[in-house]
N, C-alpha and C positions, 0 to 999 in steps of 0.2 A: 503166460510165467509171470503175470502181474498177480495172479488169484493165486500164485502158490504163495503168497506172503503170508496166505489166513490159513487157522483161525489166529496162529501167531508166527511170529517171523526172530527167529534168533540173529537176523543180518542186523535188525532196529531193535535194539537193547531197551528203549524205552515204550516200546510198543510192546505190553503187556497181556493183550489177548484181545478176540473178539467173537460176537455174536450175532447172529443173524436174525435179524428183526422181520423183514419183509424180503420174498425172492416173486419175481412173476417172468412168465414168459410170453410172447405174443404167440397167436394161433399158429402163425408161419414158422415159429422158431427161429426168425429174424432178429428179432429184440431180448436180449435177457436182463433183466435188474435185478440186483440183489442191494439191499440197503442193511447195515451193520450198526452195532454200538463196538467203538473199540476204547480200550482204557489204555490209559497212557501213565506214565512216571516222569513227572516235571522236573528239570534239575533246579528246584526251588521249594527243599524242604522246609524253610522257616516261614517263607512267608504262607503256604498251603497250611500248614501247621496254625498259622494263627488265624487262618480262615478255618478252620476244623475241615481240612479235608484233605484226603489220602492221596486222592488220585483223580485225572482228569478224565471225562468222557467225550469221545466225539461220535457224532451220528456220519458215517459215510454211505455216498452212494454210488456204484458204479453201474453203468449203462452200456454195456456192448450191444451193438449195431452190426450184425454179421452181414448183413445186406450192403449198408455202405461201409464195413468194414472199419470202425470207429471204436473207439474206447473212450467214453467220458467218464469223470469222476468229480464227484462233487462233495464237500465236506465242512461242517460248523461244529461250533463247540456246542455241548450240551450243560457241560458244567461252568457257573458263573454265566450264563446264557444275558441274564438280567442287566449284569452289569459290562460284561467285554463280548464284542461278536467279532469272531475269528471264520472269517468264509476263505475255502480256497476250491480253486479248479485245477483239473488237469485233463488232458483229451491227447489222447494218441492217433493221427489218423496215415492215411496211405497216400505217398505225395504226389500230387496228380500229373506231374512229367514223369516221374520215375518209379515204377510199383517197388523196385528195389530199396525204395528208401522210405522210413518211416519219420513222420512231422510230429515233435512233440511240443505243447505250449502248457504251460503253467503261470498261475497266476493267484495272487491273495491279498486278502485285505483286513484291516485290522480297526476296531472300532471300539476303544475302552472309554464308555461312558463315565464309572467310580469302580474303586477298588478301594477300597477301606482308606486311601491315602497315600498307595501304594501304584499309582498309574506310571509314571515313569519306570519303577522297577519291571513292573508288567510287560510295557512297551520292547524293555532290552532281553528279556527272559523271550517274549513271544519271538523277535527278530533272531534272536541265536538260536532257536529253537528251529526256524521258518530256514534258515540258512544251511542248517547241519542236516536237516531234510534233504534239502536241494542237490547235498553233495552227495550223500548217501542213497538219495533215490536212485541214480544211474550205475553205482557199483552194485547196489541189489538187485536193479534188472537184469545187469549181464551175468551176476552167478546164476539166477535161476534158467537165465537162456542157456548158459552152459550146460547145469544139469539136466535140462530138457536133451538137448543135446548129446550128452554123455546116453541118456536113456534110448537114443536112438529116435528120438521124435523132432523131428527138422520138418514138416510139412505139415499143413491142415488142409482139408481139400475145401474148396471155395462153399460159400451157401449157395444151396441151388431151392426153388419153391417147392416145397413138399406136393405129394400127390393130393387132388380136390379132396378125396373122401377120405375119414378117418384119422382127422384131427380132432384135438382136444385141448382144450385151453389149461394149462398147467398152472395153478397157484401154490402148490405147496412143492418141497425140494422134492426133484424130479430128475429123471435119467439126464445126465449132461448131453450136450449138443454132439450129435454125432457120436456117441460113447463109444460103440462098437469099432470106429475105424481110429479112437484116442486111446491109447492103453494110459490109465491113470496109475497112479503110485500106490500105495497101501499103506496106510496108518502111522506112516513117517513126519507127516504134517497134516495135524487134524482129526476130526472124526470121520465117519462115512458120510455124513449129513455135509462138510465142507466139500468133501471131493467129488460126489455125485453132482454140486453145484458150481465145479469150477470150469472153466472154460479158459482157452488160451488164445493169443491174439493172431492176425494173420501170419502167414509162413513171411510174408514179408517184411516184416518188425524182424524176423530173425536171418541175419546175415553179418555176424559179426566181425568178420575179415573184411568187410566194405564197409561197417559203419562205426567203426571204432579205429584208432591209432593206438599202437603199443606204449604203453606207459613208460618205460624206457626211452624209447624212441621221441616221446614228448620231452620227457627230463632231459633228453641228452642233447638235442637239436633245436627244440623250439621254446622250454621254457616254460612256464606254469599256464596251465588253460583250464580255465572252467569247462564244465561239460558241454553250457552253453556257446563257449568259443571255439571248443575242439568239433561241437557239431556243425557250427556253421564253415569252420575249416573246410570239412570232406564234405559239405556240400557243394560248395563252390568250386572245391577239385573236382570231385565228379561232374558237374557242372560243365567244366572245362575240358573234360576229358571227353566229354560226349560232343560236344559242338565246337570244339577245336580243333584242327588237324595238326599234325607234327608236335612240337618240342610243346610239354606244359611246363608251365613256373614251377620251382620250388615251395615245398610247402613253407618255408620262411618265408620266398618273396610274396606269395600270397596271403598270408599273417599279416603283413607291414599293411594292405590295403584294406583287410579287416578290421586291422587297429587306427587307420587313418580315417575310418566310417564309423567307427564306435560298434564295429560289427553288425552294422546294419548291412545285410546279404545284398538287397538290391544295389543300393550306392556304391557299395563296395567293390560288384561284380561291373557296374558301369563306369566305375575309375578304372580298372582293372583292364578293362577290353579296350577303352581306350588307349590306354599306356603300352598294350602287347600292338594294336595297330601301327600306335609311333612308330616303336623298336623296330616291327618288322616295315613300313617304310624305307625310315632313314638307314635301315641296317645297324642299329646302335649296338646289337649283339656283336660286331665284329670289329666296334671303334678299338678296343687295347691292340687287337692285332693290326687294324690298318691304318692308326693314327698315329702319326709321328708330330709330336709338337714342333714348330718351327727354333732355329736356333735362338731368337730374341727370346720366345718363351722361357727357354732354358736360363736365360741370362737375366730377364729382366721380371719373368713374373714371381714374386714372394712366398712360395706357398712348397709344402713339401710332406711326405708322411716322417713320423718320427717314434718311432717304439711304439710303444699303447700306455696307456693309463694304467690307475689301480685296478678296475674291473676287467681289464685285458682285452677294452676296446681301441683297434686301430686308434693312433693319433696323428691330426694333420694339423699341421700349423701355418698360419697364413700371418705375413707380418704386412698387413693392409696398409700401415700409415707410412711404410715405406715404397710403396707401388705408384708406379706411374701409371696412373689407369687412363688419364687422359690420353698419354702417349700410346699407349697398347691398343685401344679401342682404334684410333689412328691409324697406326702402322700394321693392326691386324685384321682390323676390323670385328666384328661382333659375331661373325659365322667360325672364327677359329676361336676364339674365345670360351663360347658357346661349347664346342667339342671339346676343349682342355677340359672344362667345367664337367660334362658329361663324362670325360674319360678318369678324372679324378673320382667321381662317385661311382662308376664299374669298377675303378680298383677297391675302392673302398670295401665293397660286397666282396670282391673276391679276397682281402684281406679280412676279413668278419668269418668267410667261412674256414679260413687257414687257424685264426684262432680258435675255432669252437673243436676243431683237431686236437689243437695245441694243450688248451685249456680244460680239455674235455667236458664242457658246460655251453650252453648255446650263447655266443656271440653276435648279435644281429643289427648292432648299431656302431656307429664310432664317435669318437671325439674330437671337437675343432677347437685349437685354442688359436685368438685373433689377438696381434698385438696390434693397439690403436697409436702408439708411439708416433709423432710424425703426421698425424692426419689432421686436417685444416679444410679451409673454406675451398681450396681445390679439388678436395673428393666431391663436393655439392654440386658439382658442375651439372647442369641438367642432362645433356646427352649422355653422361655417363652414370648418373643413379638410372636414366630410364632403360639402358642397355643392363644394367643390374637387374632392374626390377623384372624385365623379360626373361633374364636366366633363371631369377627367383621363382618367376610363375613355371618354366619347364620343369626346374626339378621337383617343386611341390607336387605337381600332377604326376611325375613320372616315380620319382626315389622317395616316398612317404615315410615317414618313423625309421629313417636308415641314420639321423642324426640323434646321438645318444646322450649328450653334452655341449653346449657351447659356452667357453669360457672366454670372454670378454676383459682382456687387462690392459691397465694405461690406459683406459678413455679419457679425452681430451674435453675442453669444455663443449665443443661443438658435437661432440656426439649426440647428444640429444636430438638437435636436429634433425641429423640423418635418421637416428632411430623412429622420430615421427615421421619422416617420408617412407622409409622403410617395411616397418612392423605390419603398416596394415595387410600388405601383398602376403602375411606369413601366416601360416596355420596356429593357430591358438595353441592345440598339442605342442608344436612346436617351439614357442614363444616361451612356454612355462620351463623350457629346457635351457634357458640363456641366463648365465652368471656375468655379473658386470662388476669391476673393480676399477676403481680410478686410483690415478696417482701408483702410490707405492703399496695400495692394502692388499695385493697380491700376494705379498709376502707374509711369512709367519702362518702361525694358528689359523685355519679359516680361511687360508687363501689355496693356493695351487698346490701347497703338500696334502689338502685333504683328498685331491682325486688324481695327482699326478706324484712317484716318488720321485724322493730328491734328486736320486741319480740319475733320472731322466729328464728335469727340468732344464732348457737351454742356455747355454752361457749368457746371451744377451738378455736374460732375464734374470740374471744373478745365479744360475744354477753352474755345475760343475760338466754337464755334457756339452760336448760339440757337437753344432745344427749345422747340418749340412745346407739349411734353405738359403737360396740366393739372398742379396741383400738390396735387391733392385738397384735404384738410381733412376736416372731420367734419360727414356727414350730419344735417342738421336733424331730431329724434325727431319734428316735424311732419308730414314728408313720410314717416313708416312708415304702411305699411297696415293699416289698420283692419278691413277688411271683405276676406273670398275673393271679390272680383271676379274674373270671367276675365280672365288677362292677355290681350294681344296677340289679340285677340277675332276679330281677322280671320286668325290662323293657326292651325293645327293644332296643339294643345298637344304640346311634346316631351317633357314629363315631365308625367305625373297626378297624381302627390303631391309635396306642398310639404313644407318643414321647418318652417316656421313656419305655426302657425294661429291665429285671431284670436278674440276671445270678447268677450261684453256682459255685464259684472255689475251687476243691479239691486237697490233696496233691498227685502231681503227674499227675494232670488233669485239665490243664490249660483251661480258657476259652477263644475260639479264633472266631475273625469274619474277613469276608476276604473283602476288598473293590477292584473291577474293573476298573484300571483306564485308558481311551484310550489316553487321550491325557494328554504330560507331564507335561503342567504347570497349574495344579488343585491345590486345598487345601483341606485337611479333617482336618475337624474341630471334636472335643469328649468335651464330658460334663460327668463326672459319681462322683457318691459315693460311697463310701465303708461303708457301712452299719454294715458290721462284719468281724473281721481279718483284718490280712495285708496283701497286695498284691505287686506285681511289675508290672507296665506298662512297655510295649515295643512295637515298631512297626518294621516291616519287610518288604521286599522286595522282591519277586520273580519274574521271568518270567515265571513260570511254574505256570498251575491253582492247586493248592491242591484239594485233591480230600479228600471225608467225602463220611461216611456210611449215614448221615442224608441227606437227598436233599437237605432240608429247611435249611440248617445250612448256606448256601450260603447269605443268606439274613436273618436277623431278622424279625419272624413275632409273631403275638398272641402265636400260636400253639408250637412255639421253645422256647419263652421267661421263663427264669427260668433255662434252661437245661445246661449242659455243653457239651460246642461243642469244638472239637480238629479238627484242618486242619492242620497243620504242620504232615507232616509222621515222623516217629522214624528214617526214614532211610535216611532223609534228613540231609546233613552237612551242617551247618553255613559258610557262606564265599565259599559255592560251589554252592548248589541248592538255598540258601535263604541269603539274608544279611541284615543286622541290619541297618536301619534308625533312630532310636533313641536311646538314652543312657538309659536305665533301669532306671526306678524311682520309690521309694518305696514308698507305700502310705499307711499311717495309717487309722486305722478303724475312721469314722466320719470326714474324709477329703473331700473336694471335690476339683475335678479336671476339671481343663479346659483347653485346648489347640488346636494347630492346626501344619499342617506340609503342607510346599509347596513341590510337587512332582518335581523331576527331569526327572522321565522316565514312561513310560506307563507300565503296567502290575498289578501285584498281590498285593494290600499292606496288610500285616494282623496287627488288632489289639492283643493285646496278654495281658490276664491278669490272672497271676498264684500267688500260695499262697508262702508267704514269707517267707524264715528261715534265720538262722544265716549262715552266709558265713564262709566257712572253713578258720580255723586259720592256720596262721604262728608258726613257734616252736617257738618265742619269745614273739608272743602278747598275750592276752586273750580276748574271747568272748566280744562283750559289752552287759552289762546289759540288756539293750532294748531289744537286740538279742534274748538275753537266756529267758526273762519273753515273750515276743512277740511268741516263738517258743514251749512255756509251755503253753500257753493260747489258742493258735489254732489248737494245736497239733490232737486233736482230735473233730474239730469241720469245718464244711465247710466255708469259707466265702462267702459274699452276698453282692451283687453292683447291681447298677442301672445304666444305662449307656445310652447314646444318641451320634450320629456321623452325619456327613452330608458332602457330599462333593459339593465343590464349585468351579465354574470356578474360575480362579486368577483374573480376571477383577472386578469380581461381591464382591470377599473379600476384596478387598482395603475399608478400610473406613467402613466396613460393620458393622453390629451388632456381626457378630461372633468374632470378634476381642477384645470385650470389655468384661472387667473381671466382673464375678457374684460370690461374696462372700455371702457364706451363715451363715459364725458365728457369724456377727453382721452387722448393718447399717451404718459404716464406709465405706470409700472407699477402694481400693486396701488393701488387706490385707496378711499377710504367705508370703511366699518364692515365688518368679518369677526369672522362669529361660526363659532364650531368647538367642538363639544362631545362627547369620546371617551366620553362616558357613554351620550348618544342615539347614538352613532355617526352622527353626521351633521355637515355642514357646509354652510352658506350664504354665500353672499358679493354686497356690496352695493356698488354703485356710482352715485354721486350724481352 
């Protein structure tokens, strides 16, 4: 099929003709070499006229190795060779794993030494010409393949070594390879000399139905693809068909992974296979049928689908500034939030398919409109951002190239802090799709109206369209999880670990956890909520490792969560066996506490919560009313709390999100009491 473009090719107008300069065959007929002089008409008449040149000549050398089943093409310019050097190589070969596939590689280099002061012009012309040749090359080879098939040529016998006797070395235009087995057309393309020297690639290269996609199908469902991109898609799909049993992803889905890895097949294959295993393991394919969001999510999760943007992409609105992210994490856990986010992504893909059918063009991604009105420091609380980063990681790995555009409006001053924390975990291709508007800059030309029809802009952003996305609000603390029960027991857990753990505190039986510090300069951070009763929080240090009957008590785990763990031996003496690092902090029911402690020495640090009782009264003072009431209230009940802690290196703590306050009692900034002591090198924050 490749040889049929010589000596002239009507399919390539700039190719005016060719002449064979040299031809040879090996003694066994396995290698056939043809060297030609090719005459080209370059689209630069003025430039060539100034150089007194009418046409450009290239020398092309084609080497067919029938034994190895390869075609290697080398070309270099003969015209202006002392000023410009153009080298191009192409190769066709049989895929090593599947003989039904043909591999094609093409490369070119351009070295402009001098060209009468028109070096930049020549470079542009050469690049334009080369790009055009790449595009036309695939179309031309397909044209001649179809022509061969229409003539009944669909198979060429494999090369076999000839008999030992009767071999001659042919150095002139000779009988073509297996000429008796391959009918050659007469006269239509070139002279008899060209026809006798022609040869065809192996049959494995001719399988048009398997090795190409219909142009109408590409335009309708996939969008514009270069020949290389189309080839990558076909190869990866065929590899999946040969190695994966059961359902094969749609071309749109495979294409997303190829785009996410810049069409590097090996990287895309690895990413896609990991995602397919993940989907199968956690039954993600059935999440839209099996997942039913809790009523709490329907009321307090401030996100929902809202028509589409101007490009036909489904539009998802997220009022992040109005969402009580901390309350949702503590009430539902990360597992439910992750499943909800996955269901949103699955629904987005489904809506893309529906819009593709509605608009008659490929819609492969959606647009997200994020309203940050109300965003403040409470959203920068470390456990919440940690959960967010884990969700981003899962989405990036399994839903690449699904976000077409992210519009962020009403970004407050604190947004750069959040962006600094989150952006390193977002793929570069995804980051380039972000558009951020501060204040009211989203209004008017250059704002939302450039991407969303005016009649679709939601009412809370000044539009006329009523939006059904929930307004959110504070999640009542009465809904916080107090026991670590298996979430979604009918599902396989996506995460085996949870950020928050629950504990019970009994009278005379405090709850304690131990943190081993190996380096002196470390930071212990904590965040806990008192759900029932009043407790006293303390921090101690000991050089001795505490002993406990519960082996798992050394570290929080899902199996031990909710238990009462005691680590300080009753025989230990305060000031001798262990010392107090923090002043006791009385924490009332309903309060949220965040704090940190910079360690001075290595050893074992013990975080303790014990039930609060009235302090002993002196002979001249009366007990406080609050203490008496608290004692009466919890005397026969256990206290409950949920907590989170983390250890950071001191260098990582400075300016990190762990030092930012998170208030759960209102949408204002820091509230309640704040205690800080440089002497004890600690800080605790309290919100009531």
